[in-house]
N, C-alpha and C positions, 0 to 999 in steps of 0.2 A: 312830513317829518316833524314839523313844529308841533302839530296836534298830538303826535305820538309821544314826543318828548315831554309835553305838558302832562300827558296821562301818566307817564312813568314817574315824574316828579310828584304828581298828586298821589300816586300809589304809595310812594315812600312816606309822604306826610300822613297818609291814612294808616299805614302800619305803625308809624310812630305814635299817632293819636290813640291807637288801640293798645299801646304799651305791650306790643308783642315782644316777649322776653328774649334776651340773648341766650343762646345755648353755648355752653362751654365745657371743656374738660380742663381742670386746673392744670397749670403749666409750670414747668421749671426753667424755661429758657425764653429768650426774647422772641423767638420765631413762633412760639406756640400761642399766638394771639387768637382770639376766638370771636365768634359773632353769629348772628342769625343766618341760617343757611336757607336759601330759597332757590336753587337752579340746576344746571346741566351736570352730567356725571363726568368726573375727571378720569381720564384713562379709558373711557368707554368707546363703543362703536356705534355707528349710526344704525338705527333700527330699519327694518323693511316693512312695507305696508302689510298690515295684518299680523305682524309678528307678536305684538303685545296688545291684543284687542281690549284688554281690561284696564290698560294704563291710561289715565285721564289727566288732563290739565285743568286745574282750578284757576279761574281768571276773574279779574275785575273788569267790568264793562261799563264804560261811561261815554256818552255822546257818540256811540257807534264805533268806538275803538276799544280793544280788549288788551289786557296785559296779564301774563302768567304770573302767579305768585306761589302756588303750591302744587304738588302732585297728589294723586289718589288712585284708588282701585275701585272698579265697578264690581259690586258683589251681587247686584240685582239690577234689572233694567232701570230702576229709578232710585237706587241706593248706592252711595259711594262711601268708602272708608278712607279716612285720611288722618293726619295728626291733629291733636286737640288745639295746637297753636295756630292752625289754619282757619279755625272757626271764628266768626264774628270780627273779621278783620276789616271788611268793607263797611264803612259808615254811610256812604252815599254812592249812588250807582247800583249796579247789580253784581252779585257773585254768580258766575256761570261755570258750567262744567262742559268741557269739550272732549269728545271721544272719537275714536276711529281715525285719528290723524297722526301722521308721522312728521309732516311739514306744516308749520303754522304760519299764517299770515293774517293781516288785518280783516280779511273777508270771512274768517272762520268764526261762526257763532255757536254757542252751546246752549244747553238747557239751564234755566234759572233754578237756583236752589229754593226749596220750600221751607225746610228746616235745617239748621246747622246745630247739631247737638254734641257738645263736648261731654266727655265722661264726667259724671257728677263729682268725682274725686280728683279731677284735673287741678293741678296747682303747680306753682313754681317755687322751688326751694334752692337757694344758692345758685340762682340763674340756670337751673336745670328744670325741665318739665317732667312732672311725674303724672302717671296715668295719661300720657300724651296721645290720646286717640279721640276721634270724633266720627260721627255718622252724619252725612249730608243726604237729605232726601230731596228729590227733584220734583218740580211742578209737573213735568211730563217725562215719562220714561223713554229711553232710547229704543229704537227698533234694532234688535239684535241681529247680527250678521257675521260674516267672516272677518270683518274689520272692527266690529264693536261687539264685545261679548263679556261675560262675567268670569270671575275667578272664584274658585272654591274657598271656603273657610275651613280651618282646622277644627277638630273637636275641642271642646273646652279643656284647657290645660294640657293639650297635646304638645309635647316638647319637640321642637324642630331637630333635625339630625345635624350633627357637626360635619356637614358635607357641603357640596356646592349648591349655590342658589343664584338666582338671577335678579338683579336690580335694574329697573328702568326708570327714566325720568327726563325732565326737560331742563335741568339745571345747568349751571356754568361748567365749562370744561377746563377752566384754568386752575392750575395749582399755585398761582401767584396770589398776592393780596388783592389784585384787581380782577373781578369776575368778568368772564366773557359770555354774554348771553347767547343762547342758541334758539333757532327756530326749528330745530330737528330733535326728535326723540332719540335718546341714546340709551345704551344698556351696557352692563358689565357683569361678567361672571365673578362672583365673590365666594368666599368660604365662610360658613357659619362657624364661629369660634366657640368651643365649650365654655359654658358660663363661668366655671371656676377660673379659666384663663382670662376671660373678660374682666373679672374683678381684679386680677393681677395687673392688668394694663391700666386700670384707673388709679387716680390719686385719692388721697384721704377725704377730700371734700366732695368727691363725686357722689351723686345720688343714684348711680347705676344700681338696679335691684333685680329681683327675680322676674319682674314683669318686663324686663328689657332683654334683648339679645344684641350681640355685636358680631361684626364680620371683618375679615381681612381680605387681602393681605395687608399687613401693617408695615410693609416695606416702602410705602409711599406709592405714588403714581396712580392708584385707583382709589376713588372716594366719591361719595356724594358731595354736592356742593350747593352754592347759592341757587335756590329754586327747586331743590330736591326734597324739601321737607314734605312729609306725607306720602312720598313716592313708595311704590310697592316692592317688597322683597318676596319672591315666589320660589317655592321648592316643591317638587312633585305635584304640581297642579294646585297648590294651596297658597293663600296669602299668609305668610308667616310673620311678616314685619312691615311696619311703615317707618320711614326715616324720621328720626327724632332730633339727633344732633351729631356733630363732629367738629373738628377743629378748623381754624383758619391759620395759614393757608390750607386749602383742601388737599388731602393726601399727605399730611404731615407724617414723617417717619415715626413709626412706633405707635400711632394712634388709629384705632378702629373706627368704623361707622357704627353708631348706636341707633337701634330701632326700638320701637314699642313692640313687644311680643304680642301678636294678635290673638293667639290662643288663650291668653289670660283674660280676654274680653269677648270671646266668641259668643257666649250666651247673651251678653248684653247687646251685642250687635244684632243678633238674630231676633231679638224682641222688636226692633224697628223694621226688620225685613218682613216679619210676620204680620205686623199691624199696619204697615203702610199700604 
């Protein structure tokens, strides 16, 4: 326990040293505090073995102990798509990717990353990430099976439907100011909100743009949370989004989950899938 606690504290220091930016939606009230999201899904259900074979945990490994810090999606046996803010976080130790697991413990080991490539136009404006997407390539590919498999990519600029989609991730399940970490993969059925309505939910200093999508319900109770950054949103067998930001407390009434729209970057992602 002491060793694990030291690792968690060291990971926090590592994230701080990497100046991983806070994600926020501008707020009008005291409860709409915001912060970096890294964890389990609020209002979700526990996944079953093999239910989400593409959903991966990105972890920091040091001295034989690993700690989850972002989600991602396997799009090729040795290629993962995640959020740009998840890249280049680990300054010592290893960044590893764990796949094929619903329950996580210290004995779980993953494949090391070879390259962590943020989009060339990734940047932070007003504490919001823009072009928040990254491709991780692995030193060794996974053996694909019923528990580890890839998810499809949409065509370039293909717009997602304003319909149901599925979010999976390892993040916090708490909608309070204090995260509750999970060792279990969770998922939630959400609804993609039409872009024009997403804009209406944002405040004036939000950098939400056409390369983002958002989902509801916005009635609270269901949301991504601490640990879910980079986690996959899937619709009709395609990866349509990766979690970029939301508010704290997670599941704040009136606030959607905001994702990077993957189809805005499909051709860029495929360059690394074809050349790896």
